[in-house]
ZAMARGU-4260 file (C-alpha; in steps of 0.2 Angstrom, whole numbers, plus 5000, padded with zeros to 4 digits):
<rodrens>
0) 4844/5007/5178 | 4837/5003/5195 | 4827/5020/5195 | 4820/5016/5178 | 4814/4998/5183
5) 4808/5003/5200 | 4798/5018/5195 | 4790/5007/5181 | 4784/5023/5172 | 4794/5020/5156
10) 4794/5001/5157 | 4776/4997/5159 | 4775/4984/5146 | 4784/4967/5145 | 4794/4971/5129
15) 4801/4987/5137 | 4806/4977/5153 | 4815/4964/5143 | 4824/4977/5132 | 4830/4988/5146
20) 4835/4973/5157 | 4845/4966/5142 | 4853/4983/5139 | 4859/4984/5156 | 4865/4966/5157
25) 4875/4969/5141 | 4885/4984/5148 | 4888/4975/5164 | 4894/4960/5155 | 4905/4971/5144
30) 4913/4979/5159 | 4916/4962/5167 | 4924/4956/5151 | 4936/4971/5148 | 4941/4974/5166
35) 4941/4956/5173 | 4940/4941/5161 | 4951/4948/5147 | 4966/4954/5158 | 4965/4936/5166
40) 4967/4928/5149 | 4981/4940/5145 | 4990/4936/5161 | 4989/4917/5156 | 4998/4921/5139
45) 5013/4932/5143 | 5027/4936/5132 | 5046/4938/5137 | 5056/4951/5128 | 5070/4943/5118
50) 5079/4958/5111 | 5078/4977/5109 | 5086/4983/5093 | 5090/5001/5089 | 5084/5006/5071
55) 5087/5021/5060 | 5075/5035/5062 | 5075/5036/5081 | 5066/5019/5082 | 5067/5003/5092
60) 5062/4985/5088 | 5055/4976/5102 | 5056/4957/5099 | 5046/4945/5110 | 5043/4927/5112
65) 5028/4918/5119 | 5030/4910/5137 | 5020/4894/5139 | 5009/4895/5123 | 5011/4895/5104
70) 5011/4913/5101 | 4999/4925/5091 | 4995/4922/5073 | 4991/4938/5063 | 4990/4944/5046
75) 5004/4955/5040 | 5000/4973/5043 | 4989/4970/5058 | 4992/4978/5075 | 4991/4973/5093
80) 4989/4982/5110 | 5005/4981/5120 | 5006/4982/5139 | 5023/4984/5146 | 5029/4989/5164
85) 5012/4985/5171 | 4999/4971/5172 | 4984/4970/5160 | 4973/4975/5174 | 4981/4992/5174
90) 4972/4997/5157 | 4988/5004/5151 | 4990/4996/5134 | 4996/5005/5118 | 4993/5000/5100
95) 5008/4996/5088 | 5008/4987/5071 | 5018/4971/5070 | 5034/4973/5060 | 5039/4955/5059
100) 5035/4941/5047 | 5018/4934/5050 | 5024/4917/5046 | 5034/4916/5062 | 5022/4918/5077
105) 5035/4911/5089 | 5044/4927/5088 | 5034/4943/5085 | 5041/4961/5084 | 5035/4979/5085
110) 5046/4994/5078 | 5042/5009/5089 | 5048/5027/5086 | 5052/5038/5101 | 5037/5050/5100
115) 5029/5051/5117 | 5031/5046/5136 | 5028/5028/5133 | 5038/5026/5117 | 5053/5034/5125
120) 5054/5019/5137 | 5055/5005/5124 | 5074/5006/5124 | 5075/5004/5143 | 5065/4987/5142
125) 5077/4973/5147 | 5078/4955/5139 | 5067/4943/5149 | 5054/4957/5155 | 5036/4951/5154
130) 5024/4960/5142 | 5007/4956/5136 | 4998/4957/5119 | 4980/4959/5115 | 4977/4956/5097
135) 4978/4955/5082 | 4967/4968/5076 | 4964/4978/5060 | 4961/4975/5041 | 4976/4983/5034
140) 4984/4968/5026 | 4988/4960/5009 | 4980/4944/5015 | 4963/4952/5013 | 4966/4955/4994
145) 4974/4939/4988 | 4968/4941/4970 | 4977/4958/4966 | 4989/4958/4952 | 5001/4967/4963
150) 5003/4979/4977 | 5008/4997/4980 | 5014/5003/4997 | 5016/5022/5002 | 5024/5025/5018
155) 5030/5040/5028 | 5043/5038/5042 | 5038/5025/5055 | 5022/5021/5044 | 5034/5009/5036
160) 5031/4997/5051 | 5015/4987/5045 | 5021/4988/5027 | 5038/4980/5033 | 5028/4966/5040
165) 5019/4963/5023 | 5036/4964/5014 | 5044/4952/5025 | 5030/4940/5024 | 5029/4941/5005
170) 5047/4938/5004 | 5045/4922/5015 | 5031/4916/5004 | 5042/4919/4988 | 5030/4931/4981
175) 5033/4935/4962 | 5019/4948/4959 | 5025/4966/4956 | 5027/4977/4971 | 5030/4996/4972
180) 5036/5005/4988 | 5036/5024/4989 | 5044/5028/5005 | 5046/5046/5012 | 5058/5052/5025
185) 5067/5068/5030 | 5085/5062/5027 | 5094/5047/5020 | 5100/5042/5038 | 5082/5043/5044
190) 5076/5028/5033 | 5071/5014/5045 | 5075/4997/5038 | 5085/5005/5024 | 5097/4990/5022
195) 5084/4977/5023 | 5073/4986/5011 | 5088/4986/4999 | 5090/4967/5001 | 5072/4964/4998
200) 5073/4971/4981 | 5084/4956/4977 | 5072/4944/4984 | 5055/4951/4978 | 5049/4959/4962
205) 5050/4975/4972 | 5054/4993/4966 | 5058/5006/4979 | 5056/5025/4977 | 5064/5034/4991
210) 5057/5052/4993 | 5068/5064/5004 | 5063/5081/5011 | 5082/5085/5015 | 5092/5075/5002
215) 5111/5074/5003 | 5122/5082/4990 | 5122/5074/4974 | 5105/5065/4977 | 5097/5059/4960
220) 5081/5052/4967 | 5064/5060/4972 | 5064/5074/4984 | 5051/5085/4993 | 5034/5077/4997
225) 5024/5063/4990 | 5014/5073/4977 | 5001/5070/4964 | 5014/5072/4950 | 5026/5060/4959
230) 5013/5047/4961 | 5008/5049/4943 | 5027/5046/4938 | 5028/5029/4947 | 5011/5021/4949
235) 5008/5006/4938 | 4998/5012/4922 | 4985/4999/4926 | 4971/5008/4936 | 4956/4997/4933
240) 4946/4991/4948 | 4954/4977/4959 | 4970/4977/4949 | 4983/4985/4961 | 4979/4987/4980
245) 4987/5002/4988 | 4992/5003/5006 | 4995/5020/5014 | 5003/5023/5031 | 5012/5038/5038
250) 5009/5055/5045 | 4991/5062/5044 | 4995/5076/5032 | 5004/5064/5020 | 4990/5052/5020
255) 4977/5065/5017 | 4987/5071/5002 | 4990/5054/4995 | 4972/5048/4996 | 4966/5064/4987
260) 4980/5062/4974 | 4976/5044/4971 | 4957/5048/4968 | 4962/5061/4956 | 4973/5049/4947
265) 4959/5037/4944 | 4963/5024/4958 | 4947/5016/4964 | 4942/5021/4981 | 4940/5002/4986
270) 4958/4998/4981 | 4965/5011/4994 | 4968/5005/5012 | 4975/5017/5025 | 4981/5013/5043
275) 4978/5028/5055 | 4981/5029/5073 | 4974/5047/5076 | 4960/5043/5087 | 4972/5035/5100
</rodrens>
């Protein structure tokens, strides 16, 4: 930038000088915000770990409470960037969906499967340890579609996390609209939140379809993968635009296949909402 300005060959008119000076200041300001101002703000709003709970499916729920502030308000289904073991200045944050009820900002939770170096450390976090949250972010939420006749959720493995936040929040709101959850896992024992999902069927107008790749002996439910035929058997017959909103979260191959199948079955593209973390 100094070379461009001092050489003055390419900024020989006032509007070019204003443009390039503004462009340079924008990136300097962004760098100051990301590396200095935002970490300071996060340091002033810490959270303390309340509980680390082992879940089915080799996952752990990290429950935290705000320290000295009111907490984070979020829409069910959104996510936040979590910093643990280090300060916000370390730039070592990781994105996780909230799994808790959005109506309880005084206690938020993330359910995290052991899949990598950082996620394997969640079980070692001790109550009282300080962590930091940057968020909420994302548009994957029933709250963005309040006029729907009902909601369909398709989850695979730990992809149940943002959907669980939505189900818990809807239960807290005494939601009566029809809900369908199609939940794919490897085995019956792998089903994260299995018991709570069963209980939610008594609280909500919720129908649950479990899909197992390796079902136990005598299994009478769906097995294999979430295919076009399986979706055709269980989706609501009403396929008109803005009737049912469909939320999809899980492994990338599953999500790709489900999205393709939904289009083939006549579900409007704008009624399909997917949460992907591939890029990070």
